[in-house]
C-alpha positions as CSV (number, residue, x, y, z in Angstrom):
1,M,34.1,-66.8,22.4
2,T,34.4,-66.5,18.8
3,R,30.7,-66.4,18.7
4,K,30.5,-63.3,20.8
5,H,33.1,-61.6,18.5
6,S,31.3,-62.4,15.4
7,L,28.1,-60.7,16.7
8,F,29.8,-57.6,17.8
9,P,30.7,-56.2,14.3
10,G,27.1,-56.9,13.1
11,L,25.6,-55.1,16.1
12,L,28.1,-52.2,15.7
13,A,27.1,-51.8,12.0
14,A,23.4,-51.9,12.9
15,G,24.0,-49.3,15.6
16,I,25.8,-47.0,13.3
17,A,23.3,-47.4,10.6
18,G,20.4,-46.6,13.1
19,C,22.2,-43.2,13.8
20,A,22.5,-42.2,10.3
21,T,19.8,-39.8,9.0
22,V,19.1,-38.5,5.6
23,A,18.9,-34.7,5.5
24,K,15.7,-33.5,3.9
25,P,16.1,-30.4,1.7
26,P,14.7,-27.3,3.4
27,V,11.1,-26.5,2.5
28,K,11.0,-23.2,0.7
29,A,8.4,-20.9,2.3
30,P,6.0,-19.3,-0.2
31,N,6.7,-15.7,-0.9
32,E,4.5,-13.2,0.9
33,G,3.6,-9.7,-0.2
34,S,2.3,-6.4,1.2
35,A,2.2,-2.7,0.3
36,S,2.3,0.7,2.0
37,Y,1.6,4.2,0.9
38,H,2.0,7.9,1.7
39,M,0.4,11.1,0.3
40,I,2.6,13.4,-1.8
41,D,2.2,17.0,-2.9
42,D,4.7,17.8,-5.8
43,G,3.4,21.4,-6.1
44,Q,1.6,20.6,-9.3
45,M,-1.8,20.0,-7.8
46,V,-4.5,22.6,-8.1
47,H,-5.9,23.9,-4.8
48,Y,-9.1,25.6,-4.1
49,K,-8.8,29.3,-3.7
50,L,-10.6,30.4,-0.5
51,A,-12.0,33.9,-0.2
52,L,-11.7,36.0,2.9
53,G,-14.1,34.4,5.4
54,D,-14.1,31.0,3.8
55,V,-13.1,27.9,5.8
56,A,-12.4,24.5,4.4
57,T,-12.8,21.4,6.6
58,G,-12.7,17.6,5.9
59,G,-10.8,16.0,3.1
60,G,-9.0,13.5,5.4
61,T,-9.3,9.7,5.1
62,I,-11.8,7.9,7.3
63,Q,-11.3,4.4,6.0
64,R,-8.3,3.0,4.1
65,V,-7.5,-0.4,2.7
66,L,-3.9,-1.4,1.9
67,P,-3.2,-2.8,-1.5
68,V,-2.3,-6.5,-1.7
69,Y,0.9,-7.6,-3.4
70,P,-0.3,-9.2,-6.7
71,P,-0.4,-12.9,-5.9
72,A,0.5,-13.9,-9.5
73,L,3.8,-12.0,-9.2
74,L,4.9,-13.4,-5.8
75,A,6.9,-16.2,-7.3
76,A,9.0,-13.7,-9.2
77,C,9.6,-11.6,-6.1
78,Q,10.4,-8.6,-8.2
79,P,12.6,-5.7,-7.1
80,V,10.9,-2.6,-5.5
81,V,8.0,-1.3,-7.5
82,D,6.7,2.3,-6.9
83,V,3.3,3.2,-8.1
84,Q,2.0,6.9,-7.9
85,A,-1.8,7.3,-8.2
86,Q,-4.1,10.2,-8.1
87,V,-7.2,9.5,-6.1
88,I,-10.3,11.4,-7.2
89,V,-12.8,12.0,-4.4
90,G,-16.4,12.9,-5.1
91,A,-18.4,15.4,-3.0
92,T,-19.8,12.5,-0.9
93,G,-16.3,11.6,0.3
94,M,-16.0,8.4,-1.7
95,A,-13.2,7.6,-4.0
96,S,-14.6,7.8,-7.4
97,D,-11.6,7.2,-9.6
98,V,-7.8,6.3,-9.4
99,R,-5.5,7.5,-12.2
100,H,-1.8,6.9,-13.0
101,Y,0.2,9.9,-11.7
102,P,2.0,11.4,-13.5
103,P,-0.4,10.7,-16.4
104,A,0.4,8.2,-19.1
105,G,3.6,8.7,-21.1
106,D,5.7,8.7,-17.9
107,P,8.4,6.1,-17.5
108,G,6.5,4.8,-14.5
109,A,3.9,3.5,-16.9
110,S,6.2,0.6,-17.6
111,I,5.4,-1.1,-14.3
112,P,3.4,-4.4,-14.5
113,P,-0.3,-3.4,-14.7
114,Q,-1.0,-5.8,-11.8
115,F,0.5,-3.4,-9.3
116,F,-1.7,-0.5,-10.5
117,D,-4.7,-2.8,-10.4
118,A,-3.9,-3.7,-6.8
119,V,-3.7,0.0,-6.0
120,R,-7.0,0.7,-7.8
121,T,-8.8,-2.2,-6.0
122,A,-7.7,-1.1,-2.6
123,V,-8.2,2.7,-3.1
124,M,-11.7,2.4,-4.5
125,Q,-12.7,1.2,-1.1
126,W,-11.3,4.3,0.7
127,Q,-13.7,6.8,2.3
128,F,-12.8,10.4,3.0
129,A,-14.5,13.1,5.1
130,P,-16.3,15.2,2.5
131,L,-14.4,18.5,1.8
132,Q,-16.8,21.3,3.0
133,I,-16.1,25.0,2.3
134,S,-18.1,27.3,4.6
135,H,-18.6,30.9,3.9
136,W,-18.6,33.1,7.1
137,A,-19.5,36.8,7.5
138,A,-19.7,39.2,10.4
139,D,-22.9,41.1,11.3
140,A,-23.1,44.8,12.3
141,D,-22.1,43.9,15.9
142,G,-18.9,42.0,14.7
143,N,-20.4,38.6,15.5
144,T,-19.4,36.0,12.9
145,H,-21.8,33.4,11.5
146,E,-21.9,30.9,8.7
147,V,-23.7,32.2,5.7
148,D,-23.7,28.9,3.7
149,S,-21.5,25.9,2.9
150,E,-21.0,23.5,0.1
151,T,-19.2,20.2,-0.4
152,K,-16.6,19.9,-3.2
153,P,-14.8,17.1,-5.0
154,F,-11.0,16.9,-4.6
155,S,-8.0,14.9,-5.5
156,L,-4.9,13.8,-3.8
157,V,-1.7,11.9,-4.9
158,Y,-0.4,8.9,-3.1
159,A,2.9,6.9,-3.6
160,F,2.7,3.2,-3.1
161,R,5.6,0.9,-2.6
162,F,5.6,-2.9,-3.2
163,E,8.7,-4.8,-2.0
164,C,9.9,-8.3,-1.8
165,R,12.6,-9.0,0.8
166,A,14.0,-12.5,1.7
167,G,11.3,-14.3,-0.1
168,K,8.6,-12.1,1.5
169,A,7.0,-9.2,-0.3
170,T,6.0,-6.1,1.6
171,V,4.5,-2.7,0.7
172,S,5.8,0.2,2.7
173,S,6.9,3.8,2.4
174,A,8.0,6.7,4.5
175,P,6.2,10.1,4.3
176,A,7.9,12.3,1.8
177,R,7.3,15.7,0.2
178,G,7.4,16.1,-3.5
């Protein structure tokens, strides 16, 4: 009988040791990033003056690409970064340039340049419906007809927001008026 009792403590210790597990530290997920945008009109933009009988059409986006949160800055997961950019659109409807808005010298110019570079890379892929201004007139019977039309370059200002929440970076924004 003493033999059975001497095995029991050894079996008990082996059973308890088998139940013990070493907790692994949680695996930290890599940060993720994204961006969003909205168009703004702060009242400072110059608009085409249309004459009586002129009609403007187009100027809206056909194809847009969202900026990508700069991968090199994901580890830092910075606080919210807002970038305002003026998109210059040629007569063909393709984005031809992207500029800081308001122009250089504004406190917004202190943002890391990688964010503006991300905006520029995405926006240069945007395509717009060309802005067309048509000139209409009426004949002697009062019937209207198009006399001629021309496409014009234009520019729009957009605000882009880059965010990092809970280790995940996002770019988003809500429509706003300047």
